[in-house]
N, C-alpha and C positions, 0 to 999 in steps of 0.2 A: 504494500500500500504506500503510495507516494505521500509526501508531506502535505500536498494540497488536499488529497482525499482524506487524510487523517484530520485535517482542520475541519473539513466538511462533516466528518463523522462526529466531531465534537459538537457541532451545531445541532446535528440530529439527536445526539444524546440529550442536549438541553431541551430540545423539543419533546422528546419522549418523556423526559422528567416532568416538564411543565404540564403537558396535555394528557400524557398517558399513551402508551403504545397502542392500546385498543382503539382509540379514537383518532389517532394521527394518520392522515392519509398521505399517499404519494404526492397529491396536489399540495398539501400543507408543506411537505418537505421541499418540494420544488419552489414554491413561493418564498419560503424562508431563505433558501439558498440562491434565489434569483436565477433559477435555471429552468429549462424545460424538463418535464417528467422523463422524457426519453433520454435526456442527457444525465439526469440523476441515476436512472437505471443502468446506464452504460458505465458510470463511474463507481457506484456504490451497490448496485444490484437491487433486489427487491427489498421491501420493508423487512421481511424475514431475514434476509442476508444482513441487513444493517443491525437488527437486534442481535443476531448471532455474533456479529463482530464485536459488539459492545459487551455482551454478557460472557462470552467465552474468554475474552481477554481478562476480565475481572476474575472469573473463575480460576483461570490459570495463575493469575497473580496471587490470589488467596492461597492456592495450593503451594506455590513456590515459597511463599512466606512461611507457611506451616512446616514445610519440609526442611526449612533452614534451621529450625529449632533443634538443638542437640539433645540427645537422650542421656547425656552423661551428667546432667545436673538434676536436682531434685524435682519431684512432681510440681511443687509450688513454684520453683523457678521456671520450669517448662511452661506452666500455665501463665505466669507473668509474661514470658516471652511471646506466647501465642496471642495474648491480649495486646501487647505492644505491636506485634506484627500486623494484627488485624487493624488496629487503629492507624497504623502507618498508611495502609491502603485507603482507609476512609479519609484521612487528612489530605492525601495526595489526589484523590479522585472521587470526591464525595458524591457528585451527581451520577457518575457511572455506577457507583455502588448501589445507589438508590434504585436505578433502573434494573440492575442485576437482581436485587432482592425482590422487587415488585413484579417485573414484567417477564421474567424467565418462563413463567407459566404459559405464555403465549407461544412458546416454541412447540414444534410438533415433530413426531417421528424420531428419527435417529438423533437429531440435534437435542431434542428434549431429553432423551435417554442419556446422551453424553453429558449434558449439563447436570442432570440429576446424579449421575455417577460422580462428577466432580464435587458436588455439594456433599454427598454422602462420605466421600473420601476425606474431605476437609473436616467435616463434623467428627469423623472418627479420631482425629488427633486430639480433640478436646475430650472425647469420651475416654480414650486410653489414659490420658494424663490424670483425669479426675478419678478414674477407677483405680489407678496405681496409688494416688494419694489417699484414697479411702482404705485401700488394703493395708497401707503402712500407717494408718491413723494420723496422717498429716492433715487430711480433711475429714471432718466429722459429718459425713452425709450418709443417711440410711439407704439412699437410692441413687447410685452414680448416674443412672440413665436420666433421672429427673434433674439431677444437679447439672449435668452437662447441657440439657435443654434450657435450663435457667440461665446459664452463662451465655450461651449462644443467643438466646432471646434478648438479653441485656446488650449484647454487642450489636445485634442486627438493627437496633434502633439508634445507634450512635450517629448514623449519617444525618439524622434530623437536627443534631445540635453540636456535634464535635467539630470544633475549629480551634486552631492554634496559630498564633501570629508568627512564631519562630520556633527553631528547634528546641530551645530550652523550655518554652511554654508548652510545647508538645510533650516533652519528657515529664514535666511536672503534672500536667493534666492526665496523661496516660498512667502515671504512677498512682495518682489518686483514685482513678477509676479501677485500676487493677487491685488496689488495696480494698476497695469496697467489695469487689467480687471475691477476693480471697477471704475476707472476714465473713462474708455470707456463707462460705463453706466451713466456717469455724476454724480457719487457719490462724495461727498466732504469728505468721511470718510478717515482717515489715518489708516495705519496698522503698527504694529499689534494692532487690536482692543482689548481693555483691557478685555472685557467680553469673547471674543473668546480665547484670550491668556490664561486667567485663566482656562478656560475649558480644553484647549489642554494640558497645562503643569503644572497645579496646582501651578503656581507661581514659579516653580523650576528654570526657566531660565530667569525670567523677568529682573534680574540685568544684564544679558549678552546681552540683546537685546534692541534696541531703536526703537521707532516708526519712520517709514519712511514717510516723507511728501514731498511736492513739494519743 
């Protein structure tokens, strides 16, 4: 995809976000881009193609973020990193994340199945970590399945409000949100957790951040 078509897809993403994929027509897209419908189709494909380009990119990005979390740190640190990685995607691409979470259900056939598989794989990282924390009594949760759904539900709404003006503001806000979720699992861990922080930032900003505790 060329730079020009990437820019156009950003405009389409804003349109889907504002109006909803279900009611956005090719005519709406063409008018917004100041192009003929035939030209839009030649450059970006159908509406389904555009939606797939948006949601599959975000799905792969979420998966890449989750896969980057090392399993060598504790379950609490892994969960902290998963939360940070999720919020990084939201902070960088909030509008596309909203379209991903809301409009993926309009996909059909093979694409819908592929996106569903991405989502299930991503969710499994949270379940595995929370289940491991429950087994080691780091998390006091009677039902890991319910706990991981709680955490994911809390994260999936962050696109509505999560914004940070700079890198330090992001770290502080992400740490506070992570702390809320960790404490909801009855974890006594403070954040930032040093192992996780070292992994995330290679000690570059440790002097600028302080652990948040009760």
